[in-house]
C-alpha positions as CSV (number, residue, x, y, z in Angstrom):
1,M,60.7,23.5,-75.2
2,K,57.9,25.9,-75.3
3,H,60.2,27.9,-72.8
4,P,63.8,27.9,-73.6
5,L,66.0,29.3,-71.0
6,S,67.2,32.0,-73.8
7,N,63.6,33.3,-74.2
8,I,63.2,33.2,-69.8
9,V,66.1,35.6,-69.5
10,A,65.2,38.1,-72.4
11,E,61.9,38.4,-71.3
12,I,62.9,38.9,-67.5
13,Q,65.7,41.5,-68.9
14,K,63.3,42.8,-71.4
15,Q,60.9,43.6,-68.5
16,E,63.4,45.0,-66.2
17,R,64.6,47.7,-68.3
18,K,60.8,48.9,-68.9
19,L,59.9,49.0,-65.3
20,S,64.0,50.4,-64.7
21,A,62.7,53.2,-67.1
22,E,59.4,54.0,-66.1
23,T,58.7,53.1,-62.0
24,S,59.4,56.3,-59.9
25,S,61.2,54.7,-57.4
26,F,62.9,50.3,-56.9
27,I,59.8,49.9,-54.6
28,D,57.6,50.0,-57.5
29,E,60.1,48.7,-59.4
30,A,60.3,45.3,-57.0
31,Y,56.6,45.3,-56.6
32,Q,55.6,44.9,-60.3
33,M,58.7,43.1,-61.2
34,T,57.3,40.4,-58.1
35,V,54.1,40.4,-59.6
36,Y,55.0,40.2,-63.4
37,L,57.7,36.9,-62.1
38,Q,54.2,35.8,-60.3
39,E,52.4,36.0,-63.4
40,L,55.3,34.2,-65.9
41,L,55.7,31.6,-63.4
42,S,52.1,30.5,-63.4
43,T,51.8,30.8,-67.3
44,V,55.0,28.4,-67.6
45,K,53.0,26.2,-64.6
46,E,49.8,25.7,-66.8
47,D,51.7,24.8,-69.7
48,I,53.6,22.3,-68.4
49,L,50.7,20.8,-66.4
50,K,48.9,20.4,-69.9
51,E,51.8,19.0,-71.9
52,G,54.2,17.4,-69.5
53,F,58.4,17.0,-71.0
54,S,59.1,15.3,-74.5
55,D,61.8,13.2,-72.4
56,K,63.8,12.6,-69.2
57,N,66.5,15.5,-70.7
58,E,63.9,18.4,-71.4
59,E,62.5,17.7,-67.5
60,I,66.0,17.9,-66.3
61,H,66.4,20.9,-67.8
62,F,63.4,22.5,-67.2
63,F,63.8,22.0,-63.5
64,K,67.8,22.5,-63.1
65,Q,67.7,25.7,-65.7
66,V,64.5,27.5,-66.7
67,K,62.4,27.4,-63.5
68,P,65.2,28.0,-61.2
69,N,65.8,31.0,-63.1
70,I,62.3,32.5,-62.3
71,L,61.7,31.7,-58.9
72,G,64.9,33.1,-58.0
73,K,64.0,36.5,-59.5
74,L,60.8,36.1,-58.0
75,I,62.2,35.6,-54.3
76,Y,64.5,38.2,-55.2
77,Y,62.3,41.0,-55.6
78,N,59.7,39.7,-53.0
79,K,62.7,39.9,-50.7
80,V,64.0,43.3,-51.9
81,F,60.4,45.1,-51.8
82,R,60.2,44.0,-48.2
83,I,63.5,44.8,-47.2
84,E,63.0,48.6,-48.8
85,T,59.6,49.3,-47.5
86,A,60.8,48.3,-44.1
87,C,64.1,50.3,-44.1
88,P,64.5,53.7,-42.2
89,A,63.8,56.4,-44.0
90,D,66.9,58.7,-43.4
91,N,70.5,58.0,-44.6
92,G,72.1,58.1,-41.8
93,N,74.1,55.8,-39.3
94,L,70.2,53.8,-38.8
95,H,70.1,52.9,-42.4
96,Q,73.3,51.9,-42.9
97,N,73.0,50.0,-39.8
98,Y,69.7,48.5,-40.9
99,F,71.3,47.2,-44.4
100,S,74.2,45.4,-42.4
101,L,71.8,43.6,-40.2
102,Q,70.4,42.7,-43.4
103,L,73.7,41.5,-45.0
104,C,74.8,39.9,-41.6
105,N,71.1,37.7,-42.2
106,L,71.8,36.5,-45.1
107,K,75.4,35.7,-44.3
108,D,73.8,33.5,-41.2
109,E,71.5,31.8,-43.4
110,Y,73.8,31.0,-45.8
111,T,76.1,29.6,-43.5
112,E,73.5,27.5,-41.6
113,H,71.4,26.3,-44.8
114,V,73.4,26.1,-47.7
115,C,77.5,26.4,-47.9
116,N,77.8,23.0,-45.9
117,S,75.1,21.1,-47.9
118,D,75.7,18.3,-50.4
119,F,73.6,19.5,-52.8
120,Y,75.2,22.9,-52.7
121,R,78.7,21.3,-53.2
122,Y,77.1,18.9,-56.0
123,Y,75.6,22.1,-58.2
124,R,78.5,24.5,-57.4
125,S,80.6,21.7,-58.9
126,G,79.0,21.4,-62.4
127,R,78.1,17.6,-61.8
128,T,75.2,16.3,-63.8
129,D,75.6,12.4,-62.6
130,R,72.4,12.5,-60.2
131,D,70.5,15.4,-62.0
132,E,67.9,12.6,-62.8
133,Q,67.3,12.1,-59.1
134,Y,67.2,16.1,-58.3
135,F,65.4,17.5,-61.0
136,T,62.7,14.9,-62.2
137,L,59.6,14.6,-60.9
138,G,58.5,12.0,-58.1
139,N,62.3,11.4,-56.6
140,I,61.9,13.3,-53.2
141,N,63.2,11.0,-50.5
142,C,61.8,12.1,-46.8
143,Y,65.1,10.0,-45.7
144,D,67.0,12.8,-46.7
145,G,66.0,14.9,-43.6
146,L,64.6,17.7,-45.9
147,N,63.3,21.0,-44.9
148,S,59.4,21.0,-43.7
149,F,58.8,23.4,-46.7
150,V,58.7,20.0,-49.1
151,F,55.4,19.0,-47.7
152,E,54.0,22.2,-48.9
153,I,55.2,22.0,-52.5
154,D,53.5,21.1,-55.7
155,T,54.7,17.5,-56.5
156,K,53.8,18.0,-59.7
157,F,55.7,21.4,-60.2
158,S,58.3,20.6,-58.4
159,T,61.5,18.5,-57.8
160,Y,61.9,20.5,-54.5
161,F,65.6,20.8,-55.5
162,D,64.9,23.3,-58.4
163,Y,63.7,25.3,-55.2
164,K,67.1,25.1,-53.6
165,I,68.6,26.1,-57.1
166,A,66.3,28.9,-56.8
167,K,67.2,29.9,-53.5
168,I,71.0,30.2,-54.5
169,I,70.5,32.3,-56.9
170,A,68.3,34.6,-54.9
171,N,70.2,34.4,-52.5
172,E,73.0,35.7,-55.0
173,L,70.9,38.9,-56.3
174,I,70.1,39.5,-52.7
175,Y,74.0,39.9,-51.5
176,N,74.8,42.1,-54.3
177,Y,71.9,44.8,-54.0
178,L,72.8,44.8,-50.3
179,T,76.5,45.4,-51.0
180,T,75.8,48.4,-53.0
181,K,73.5,49.7,-50.0
182,L,76.5,49.9,-47.8
183,S,79.3,52.3,-48.0
184,P,82.8,51.1,-47.9
185,E,83.3,51.8,-44.2
186,Q,80.2,49.5,-43.5
187,N,81.4,46.2,-45.3
188,P,84.8,46.2,-46.0
189,D,85.0,42.7,-46.5
190,V,83.3,43.6,-50.0
191,L,84.7,46.6,-51.0
192,L,88.3,46.0,-50.1
193,Q,90.5,49.1,-50.5
194,H,93.6,47.4,-52.3
195,E,97.3,49.2,-52.2
196,E,97.7,49.2,-55.6
197,T,94.9,50.9,-56.5
198,K,94.6,53.4,-53.5
199,D,95.4,56.6,-55.7
200,F,92.9,55.6,-58.2
201,F,89.6,57.3,-57.5
202,W,86.3,58.8,-58.7
203,T,86.7,63.2,-58.7
204,Q,83.9,64.0,-60.1
205,T,80.1,64.4,-58.8
206,K,78.0,60.8,-57.8
207,N,75.2,62.0,-60.1
208,A,77.8,61.8,-63.1
209,L,79.2,58.5,-61.8
210,I,75.5,57.0,-61.8
211,E,75.0,58.7,-65.5
212,L,77.7,56.5,-67.2
213,I,77.0,53.5,-65.1
214,Y,73.0,53.7,-67.0
215,A,74.4,54.5,-70.1
216,L,76.9,51.6,-70.2
217,Y,73.5,49.1,-68.7
218,A,71.1,50.8,-71.4
219,S,73.7,50.0,-74.2
220,D,74.5,46.8,-73.4
221,T,78.2,47.4,-73.2
222,L,79.2,45.2,-71.0
223,S,78.6,41.6,-70.9
224,H,76.0,41.5,-73.6
225,G,74.0,43.4,-71.3
226,K,73.4,40.5,-69.4
227,I,74.5,42.2,-66.2
228,G,72.3,44.2,-64.3
229,I,72.3,48.0,-63.2
230,R,72.8,47.3,-59.7
231,K,75.9,44.7,-60.3
232,I,77.5,47.1,-62.5
233,S,77.4,50.1,-59.6
234,M,78.7,47.4,-57.0
235,V,81.8,47.2,-59.4
236,F,82.2,50.8,-59.9
237,Q,81.9,51.1,-56.2
238,I,84.6,48.9,-55.4
239,L,86.7,50.1,-58.4
240,F,86.5,53.6,-57.3
241,R,86.1,53.3,-53.7
242,I,82.7,55.4,-53.3
243,S,79.4,54.8,-52.1
244,L,76.5,55.4,-54.2
245,N,73.0,55.2,-52.0
246,D,70.2,55.1,-54.1
247,I,71.0,55.2,-57.6
248,H,67.2,54.3,-59.0
249,N,65.9,57.3,-57.4
250,S,69.1,59.9,-58.6
251,F,68.3,58.5,-62.2
252,H,64.9,59.6,-62.0
253,R,65.8,62.6,-61.1
254,M,68.0,63.0,-64.1
255,K,65.4,62.5,-66.3
256,T,63.6,65.0,-65.2
257,R,66.4,67.8,-65.2
258,A,65.7,71.2,-67.4
259,G,68.0,71.3,-70.3
260,S,69.9,68.3,-71.2
261,R,69.2,65.3,-69.3
262,T,73.2,63.9,-70.0
263,L,74.8,66.4,-68.9
264,F,78.5,64.5,-68.3
265,L,77.6,62.4,-71.0
266,D,77.6,65.6,-73.6
267,Q,81.2,66.7,-71.2
268,L,82.7,63.9,-71.9
269,K,82.1,64.2,-75.5
270,Y,82.8,67.8,-75.4
271,D,86.1,66.9,-73.9
272,L,87.4,63.7,-76.1
273,E,86.8,66.1,-79.3
274,E,88.9,68.6,-77.8
275,Y,91.6,66.7,-76.9
276,M,91.5,65.1,-80.3
277,D,91.5,68.5,-82.0
278,K,94.6,69.1,-79.8
279,E,96.7,65.6,-80.8
280,E,95.8,66.8,-84.6
281,K,97.7,69.9,-83.7
282,L,100.7,68.8,-82.3
């Protein structure tokens, strides 16, 4: 296959890293990723329409794995761009309430259209017995009571259910994004405060934590670099019960610091070496 899943994922991650380092705001990053993914999807579509598939297995793999990963990210970045460009400018209650409402809307959509569907259960269970029906062209069945969107898709480049998987992928990404925007008080069902970790909290500055998060992300230290900066951020917010609002802008401010741009990491290195020296003297 000309566009294997591993190559597509690596290509998208490379572009995400590039724009994360170059753009001045998450709005700009989301916009440029939307344009990039739209062009990528268009290129892949041209290739598929021109070359087709070698067999059913390749076709199923494309519509179950490859296309949904591109389209899912495209839906996600486009949604984030719309959310960011419409949100209140301040970081007060109005700002937090806006993101709380977005999260509620996402949960309502999930409850109404996703979690109770037969296809969602099929996909989540990892089944493959109906893959040929769901992920090969020309099998759309109107008797299933499908969403009206099905009549607008290009039936030469969609089985309809590839779009359903893309929506699942997008919704999970949007959920992670929204939870990083909310403080623990605004989103207690996600940022749980466990009894056994109540005395475990971050005592350095928020900028220091953001510096550490970006260092772990840039070095591919976590999950071989396969998870995004905002998911890493969410994990640290949960772990330390701390709210990091716009880590992207904070990071870009770090890049223009006078003197060292890695103050916290420099201090960590100094403290560790000093501790090692003390240990040697004992």
